C-alpha positions, 0 to 999 in steps of 0.5 A, a space after each residue: 477536529 484534526 487529531 495528531 495520532 499514529 506516528 511517534 518520535 522519541 525525543 529526550 525520553 518523551 513520547 510524542 504523537 505526530 500525524 493527521 489521521 484522515 479517512 482513506 478513499 477506496 480505489 474504484 473499479 473502473 475497468 477489468 480487471 477489477 481492482 480491490 477496493 482497498 489495499 490488502 495490507 497497510 504499511 506498519 507505523 515506523 518504530 521509534 528511534 532516539 533523537 539525542 537533544 545535542 543542541 539548543 536549536 533541537 531542543 527549541 524545535 522539540 518544544 515547538 513540536 510538543 506545543 503544537 501537538 498539545 494544541 492540535 496545530 498540524 501545520 506548526 507540528 509539521 514544520 517543527 518535524 522539518 526543523 528537527 530533520 534538518 538539525 538531525 539529518 541522519 535520524 531516519 525515524 524522524 524522516 520515516 515519520 514525515 513519510 508516513 504522515 504524508 502517506 496517512 493524508 494521501 499526499 502521494 508525491 511527498 510521500 514517495 519523495 520522502 520514502 525514496 530518500 530513506 531507500 537511497 540509505 537502505 534499499 531494504 527498508 520495508 515501510 519505506 518501500 510500501 509507502 512508495 509502492 502505494 504512492 506510485 500506484 495512486 499517481 498512476 506510475 504503475 511500473 515503479 509501483 510494480 518494482 516496489 511491490 516485487 521487491 517487498 515480496 522478495 524481502 518479506 514473502 508477503 502474499 499481499 505484495 505479490 497479489 498487488 504485483 500480479 494485478 499490475 503485471 496484468 495491467 502492464 501487459 506483462 501476462 506471463 509474469 502475472 500468470 507465474 505470480 498468480 500460480 505462486 500464490 495459488 499454491 501458497 497455503 496462506 492464500 486459502 484463508 486470505 480475503 480481499 475487498 471488491 464491490 458486490 452486485 449492489 456496488 458496496 464493498 464486500 470481502 471475498 476469498 483472495 483465490 476468487 480474485 486470483 482465478 478471475 485475474 488468471 482467467 483474464 490473463 489467459 484470455 488477453 494473452 492466449 485468446 483461449 476462451 475455454 481455459 478462461 471460462 474454466 477459471 472464471 467458473 473456478 472463481 465463482 465456485 469459491 464466491 457465487 456472487 463475485 461480480 467481476 467473475 460473473 461479468 467476465 463469464 457473461 462476456 464469453 457467452 
């Protein structure tokens, strides 16, 4: 049975849940550099903001929304949320709830479009930026995803955002930027304890040190950009020194032999 959870809107002093939780599919590694099997961080659920019931229509849509949630009718609840947004267009909390709902259900196009509406109001809206970044990446719009992750890092100093940016910079053949991002991360003490998920030799998701992934990615960037096989070899070996079963580094090292 579908459940309405995670997203909360405060209406007339009452907490109401909204959002259909669905299992997320992990991104799959298809080519080098191997991408992590899951996002290193997920957007925070939006903080609720009050919506004043100032009209009969708002009250009607609120009651419709509450009833749909109680009866677990996702489509009607979403419709009621749209009605509430139309009646309360300046309430960013309602719009954020809708964006987060689309993100949770992997509906990337509407998630991005709704997030962009919020970003036109506040370009520093961190949750909207992250939903947009994930959506753009899932849609294959890597340049826009990179812009969002770079903005997130500048706003939050979150290593996960720069980590994602480094992979996208390499994918877009912006090798100098990728190497610079990796070097920044490798000097950050928070990276020492950070973990990321890749498939192991049995093709099962497993946690590895973020540093291993960074050394491997830097080796690829050095190899692709400079053709320096010796430098790349040392970097792959550094990755394996941290995780001897790290498949991407093993594969890349074998290719150099």
